[in-house]
TIFIDREN-90161 format. One record per residue (C-alpha): x, y, z negated. Coordinates in steps of 0.25 Angstrom, whole numbers, padded with zeros to 4 digits, always signed. Each point is the difference from the previous one (the first is absolute). Example, Ala and Ser with C-alpha at 12.3 -4.5 7.8 and 13.67 -1.06 7.14 Angstrom:
<recs>
     c1     c2     c3
  +0049  -0018  -0031
  +0006  +0014  +0002
</recs>
This chain:
<recs>
     c1     c2     c3
  -0079  -0041  +0063
  -0001  -0014  +0005
  -0008  -0010  -0009
  +0004  -0015  +0000
  -0008  -0010  +0007
  -0009  -0009  -0010
  +0006  -0013  -0003
  -0008  -0011  +0007
  -0008  -0009  -0009
  -0005  -0014  +0000
  +0003  -0013  +0007
  -0002  +0006  +0014
  +0013  +0008  +0000
  +0009  -0008  +0010
  +0013  +0004  -0008
  -0002  -0011  -0010
  +0001  -0011  +0011
  +0011  +0008  +0007
  +0008  +0000  -0012
  -0002  -0015  -0003
  +0003  -0004  +0015
  +0013  +0009  +0000
  +0005  -0006  -0013
  -0002  -0014  +0005
  +0006  +0002  +0014
  +0011  +0012  -0002
  +0003  +0000  -0014
  -0002  +0009  -0012
  +0008  +0011  +0005
  -0008  +0001  +0013
  -0013  +0000  -0009
  +0005  +0011  -0008
  +0003  +0008  +0012
  -0014  -0002  +0006
  -0006  +0004  -0014
  +0008  +0013  -0001
  -0003  +0003  +0015
  -0015  -0001  -0003
  +0000  +0007  -0013
  +0007  +0012  +0006
  -0009  +0000  +0012
  -0012  +0001  -0010
  +0007  +0011  -0008
  -0001  -0009  -0013
  +0013  +0005  -0006
  -0002  -0004  -0014
  -0002  -0014  +0005
  +0012  +0001  +0009
  +0009  +0003  -0012
  -0005  -0012  -0007
  +0002  -0009  +0012
  +0014  +0005  +0001
  +0003  -0003  -0014
  -0006  -0014  +0001
  +0008  -0002  +0013
  +0013  +0004  -0007
  -0003  -0011  -0011
  -0004  -0010  +0010
  +0012  +0001  +0009
  +0010  +0001  -0011
  -0005  -0012  -0007
  -0005  +0007  -0012
  -0013  -0002  -0009
  -0012  +0005  +0008
  -0006  +0006  -0013
  +0004  +0005  -0013
  +0012  +0008  -0005
  +0013  -0003  +0007
  +0011  -0004  -0009
  +0013  -0002  +0008
  +0012  -0005  -0006
  +0013  +0007  +0005
  +0009  -0009  +0008
  +0014  -0004  -0004
  +0011  +0008  +0006
  +0010  -0008  +0009
  +0012  -0004  -0008
  +0011  +0003  +0009
  +0003  +0013  +0008
  +0001  -0008  +0013
  -0015  -0004  -0001
  -0009  +0007  +0010
  -0009  +0011  -0006
  -0013  -0005  -0005
  -0013  +0002  +0007
  -0010  +0010  -0005
  -0007  -0006  -0012
  -0015  -0003  +0001
  -0003  +0012  -0010
  +0007  +0010  +0008
  -0006  -0005  +0013
  -0014  +0001  -0007
  +0003  +0014  -0004
  +0004  +0004  +0014
  -0012  -0006  +0006
  -0009  +0006  -0010
  +0006  +0014  +0003
  -0002  -0003  +0015
  -0014  -0003  -0002
  -0002  +0013  -0008
  +0004  +0008  +0012
  -0008  -0009  +0010
  -0013  +0003  -0007
  +0003  +0013  -0007
  +0003  +0009  +0012
  -0013  -0004  +0008
  -0008  +0003  -0013
  +0007  +0014  +0000
  -0003  +0002  +0014
  -0014  -0003  -0002
  -0001  +0010  -0011
  +0000  -0010  -0011
  +0012  +0007  -0006
  -0002  -0004  -0015
  -0001  -0015  +0004
  +0012  +0001  +0010
  +0008  +0007  -0011
  -0003  -0012  -0009
  +0008  -0009  +0009
  +0010  +0010  +0005
  +0005  +0006  -0013
  +0009  -0012  -0002
  +0004  -0001  +0015
  +0003  +0013  +0006
  +0007  +0013  -0005
  -0008  +0013  -0004
  +0006  +0007  +0012
  -0006  -0011  +0010
  -0014  +0001  -0007
  +0001  +0015  +0001
  +0003  +0000  +0015
  -0012  -0009  +0002
  -0009  +0009  -0009
  +0004  +0013  +0008
  -0004  -0007  +0013
  -0013  -0004  -0006
  -0003  +0014  -0005
  +0002  +0005  +0014
  -0010  -0009  +0006
  -0011  +0003  -0011
  -0012  +0007  +0007
  +0000  +0013  -0006
  -0015  +0003  +0003
  -0003  -0012  -0010
  +0009  +0004  -0011
  -0006  +0004  -0013
  -0013  -0006  +0003
  -0005  -0011  -0010
  -0002  -0014  +0004
  +0008  +0000  +0012
  +0012  -0009  +0004
  +0009  +0011  +0003
  -0002  +0007  -0013
  +0002  -0013  -0008
  +0013  -0002  +0007
  +0004  +0014  -0003
  -0003  -0003  -0015
  +0008  -0012  +0001
  +0012  +0007  +0006
  -0001  +0010  -0011
  +0001  -0011  -0010
  +0012  -0007  +0006
  +0008  +0012  +0005
  -0002  +0009  -0013
  -0004  -0009  -0012
  +0009  -0012  +0005
  +0011  +0009  +0003
  +0002  -0004  +0015
  +0000  +0014  +0006
  -0005  +0010  -0011
  +0000  +0012  +0010
  -0009  -0008  +0010
  -0010  -0004  -0011
  +0000  +0014  -0006
  -0002  +0007  +0014
  -0013  -0009  +0002
  -0004  +0003  -0015
  +0002  +0015  +0002
  -0008  +0000  +0013
  -0012  -0007  -0007
  +0000  +0005  -0015
  +0008  +0013  +0000
  +0012  +0006  -0007
  -0004  -0002  -0014
  -0002  -0015  +0002
  +0013  -0001  +0008
  +0008  +0007  -0011
  -0006  -0009  -0011
  +0003  -0013  +0009
  +0014  +0005  +0002
  +0002  +0002  -0015
  -0005  -0014  -0003
  +0005  -0008  +0012
  +0012  +0008  +0005
  +0007  +0008  -0010
  +0007  -0012  -0007
  +0006  -0005  +0013
  +0015  +0003  +0004
  +0001  +0015  +0004
  +0004  -0004  +0015
  -0013  -0008  +0001
  -0008  +0011  -0006
  +0005  +0011  +0009
  -0008  -0003  +0013
  -0013  +0000  -0009
  +0004  +0013  -0007
  +0004  +0006  +0013
  -0014  -0003  +0005
  -0007  +0007  -0012
  +0009  +0012  +0001
  -0003  +0002  +0015
  -0015  -0002  -0002
  -0001  +0010  -0011
  +0009  +0010  +0007
  -0009  -0001  +0012
  -0013  +0002  -0009
  +0006  +0012  -0007
  +0005  +0006  +0013
  -0013  -0001  +0007
  -0008  +0005  -0012
  +0010  +0012  -0002
  +0000  +0004  +0015
  -0016  +0000  +0001
  -0001  +0008  -0013
  +0010  +0010  +0005
  -0006  +0001  +0013
  -0014  +0002  -0005
  +0005  +0011  -0009
  +0007  +0007  +0012
  +0014  -0002  -0007
  +0005  -0009  +0011
  +0004  +0003  +0014
  -0004  -0010  +0011
  +0015  -0002  +0003
  +0003  -0004  -0014
  -0011  -0011  +0000
  +0009  -0011  +0003
  +0011  +0003  -0010
  +0003  -0008  -0012
  -0004  +0003  -0015
  +0012  +0008  -0002
  -0002  +0008  +0012
  -0015  +0002  -0003
  +0004  +0005  -0014
  +0011  +0009  +0005
  -0010  +0006  +0010
  -0010  +0003  -0011
  +0010  +0006  -0009
  +0002  -0012  -0009
  -0014  +0000  -0006
  +0006  +0001  -0014
  -0011  +0009  -0005
  -0011  -0008  +0007
  -0009  -0010  -0008
  -0004  -0008  +0012
  +0002  -0015  -0001
  +0000  -0009  +0012
  +0003  -0014  -0006
  -0003  -0008  -0012
  +0011  +0005  -0009
  +0002  -0014  -0007
  +0002  -0006  +0014
  +0011  +0010  +0003
  +0007  -0002  -0012
  -0001  -0015  +0001
  +0006  +0000  +0014
  +0011  +0009  -0004
  +0004  -0010  -0010
  -0001  -0012  +0009
  +0008  +0007  +0011
  +0013  +0000  -0008
  +0003  -0014  +0005
  +0000  +0006  +0014
  +0014  +0004  +0007
  -0004  +0003  +0015
  +0001  +0014  +0003
  -0014  +0001  +0006
  -0006  -0004  -0013
  +0009  +0008  -0008
  -0004  +0012  +0008
  -0015  -0003  -0002
  +0002  -0002  -0015
  +0007  +0013  -0002
  -0011  +0007  +0007
  -0010  -0007  -0008
  +0008  +0005  -0012
  +0000  +0014  +0005
  -0015  -0001  +0001
  -0001  -0005  -0014
  +0008  +0011  -0005
  -0010  +0011  +0004
  -0012  -0007  -0007
  -0006  +0006  -0013
  +0006  -0005  -0012
  -0013  -0004  -0006
  -0003  -0011  +0011
  +0014  -0007  -0001
  +0004  -0011  -0009
  +0013  -0002  -0008
  +0009  -0011  +0004
  +0011  -0007  -0007
  +0014  +0006  -0002
  +0007  +0005  +0008
  -0013  +0001  +0009
  -0008  +0007  -0011
  -0003  +0011  +0011
  -0003  -0010  +0011
  +0000  +0009  +0012
  +0012  +0009  -0004
  +0009  -0012  -0004
  -0005  -0007  +0013
  +0004  +0012  +0008
  +0014  +0000  -0006
  +0001  -0016  +0002
  -0004  -0001  +0014
  +0005  +0014  +0005
  +0014  -0003  -0005
  +0000  -0013  +0009
  -0003  +0009  +0012
  +0011  +0010  -0004
  -0009  +0011  -0006
  +0006  +0007  -0013
  +0008  -0012  -0004
  +0008  +0007  -0011
  -0013  +0004  -0006
  -0006  -0014  +0001
  +0012  -0007  -0006
  +0000  +0011  -0012
  -0015  -0003  -0002
  +0002  -0015  -0002
  +0013  +0001  -0007
  -0007  +0009  -0011
  -0011  -0009  -0001
  +0009  -0012  -0002
  +0008  +0008  -0011
  -0013  +0005  -0007
  -0008  -0013  +0000
  -0002  -0008  -0012
  +0002  -0014  +0003
  -0011  -0005  -0010
  -0010  +0008  +0007
  +0004  +0001  +0015
  +0008  -0013  +0001
  +0011  +0000  +0010
  -0008  +0006  +0012
  +0006  +0014  -0001
  +0014  -0006  +0001
  -0004  -0010  +0010
  -0006  +0011  +0009
  +0013  +0008  -0001
  +0008  -0012  +0004
  -0009  -0004  +0011
  +0000  +0014  +0006
  +0015  +0001  +0000
  +0001  -0013  +0006
  -0009  +0003  +0012
  +0008  +0013  +0001
  +0012  -0007  +0003
  +0007  +0004  -0013
  +0004  -0014  -0006
  +0010  +0005  -0010
  -0010  +0009  -0007
  -0010  -0011  +0001
  +0009  -0009  -0007
  +0003  +0010  -0011
  -0015  +0002  -0002
  -0002  -0015  +0000
  +0011  -0002  -0011
  -0007  +0012  -0008
  -0013  -0007  +0001
  -0006  -0003  -0014
  -0002  -0014  -0004
  -0015  -0002  -0003
  -0007  -0012  -0005
  -0013  -0005  +0006
  -0005  +0001  +0014
  +0010  +0005  +0011
  -0004  +0012  +0008
  -0008  -0001  +0013
  +0012  +0002  +0009
  +0008  -0010  -0008
  -0011  -0011  +0001
  -0002  +0001  +0015
  +0014  +0001  +0004
  +0001  +0014  +0004
  +0013  +0003  -0007
  +0013  -0004  +0005
  +0008  -0010  -0010
  +0011  +0005  -0008
  +0010  -0008  +0008
  -0006  +0006  +0013
  +0002  +0014  -0005
  +0014  -0003  -0005
  +0004  -0006  +0014
  -0006  +0012  +0008
  +0007  +0010  -0010
  +0013  -0008  +0001
  +0001  +0001  -0016
  -0001  -0014  -0006
  +0008  +0005  -0012
  -0011  +0009  -0006
  -0010  -0012  +0001
  +0010  -0010  -0007
  +0002  +0010  -0011
  -0015  +0000  -0002
  +0000  -0015  +0001
  +0010  -0001  -0012
  -0008  +0009  -0008
  -0013  -0007  +0001
  +0006  -0014  +0001
  -0005  -0003  +0014
  +0009  -0010  +0005
  -0008  -0004  +0012
  +0000  +0013  +0006
  +0015  +0001  -0003
  +0002  -0012  +0007
  -0008  +0004  +0012
  +0008  +0013  +0001
  +0013  -0009  +0001
  -0006  -0008  +0012
  -0005  +0013  +0007
  +0013  +0007  -0001
  +0007  -0012  +0006
  -0010  -0001  +0011
  +0002  +0015  +0003
  +0015  -0002  +0000
  +0000  -0012  +0009
  -0009  +0008  +0010
  +0010  +0012  +0000
  +0012  -0010  +0003
  -0008  -0006  +0012
</recs>
């Protein structure tokens, strides 16, 4: 990564004389233009930012130092008056944001990602920053990665911090962390930094972990079966499900090819995913988990007490496998669950599955049957995985059932929302 040139020191620096003469001959604006040009050439980005803020104050006639207190200007009294010019406060804000971008992007390109983000977080969107970080990762020299005390690795660690822990691009940060620290640390980081984000923002990071663990198990399983002569050469490129089928299921085989806690954690995180490829991989991971010896697995929370079996039903149904059995499995779990022990997750899981299966009427019914629990919402609720009641009613074309429930529970706000939604749906039909 490029290092900034050291700042010239002492009275020998000709810039001082140039600034003085330019201010006298061409004015303050020209002097600031010269200062900005020289600071950028020297890659003195922090100094350039300060200079830009000073320039804004100076050219707008504001105090050069101290806190800015800008009184709002009076609004023109008559409608015929021309629109007022931008206030000094808004102009200072605009120039400050421009200065943030002017110095932040070069810092990022030099590999000083944390310093760049310090300026850019208020001036650019996370998507813009994520795009730049992806380009920076592509240019990092792979041969230096992982080694201590080298600029490339320092840059990589800063990218991990900004992308993952600052939430700019969790999947990008997680991919770098996974390559350096392995699956265990990546799962822990996901739990701490990603799991509370909205589901749509979690999905790329969850997809990454599913794919990583799938590749790990598939490789380990193929190698094990080949070493024991249970795998033909032609079958060596198949997926986990194909390998299991080729080996007879391995249901009576105690071999383990992965840290079981990693498998169960990834199956849980994968529930946010909706793309078919990830659902397929998660279903095959669940199938692998179903053949593990009971003594090595850990119980999950209802309705995923048996993590592998429940996950096989959950992911498989979304792929079209044994749909009636899967729905019956989660319907039974929802009916039998004790809300004081299991919360609403069993009911929420049934509703989510029915929604993803394209059965909104049944999903709405499940939602209206959902027990009312005090305390923390379930994970699907908290991260926005579940459709709203109004969304369910709209998709089902049944607002009356929801309105009846609203009357029973005194929910006037949702009741009003159904009236709006129904009118909008009616206007679309007329058009």
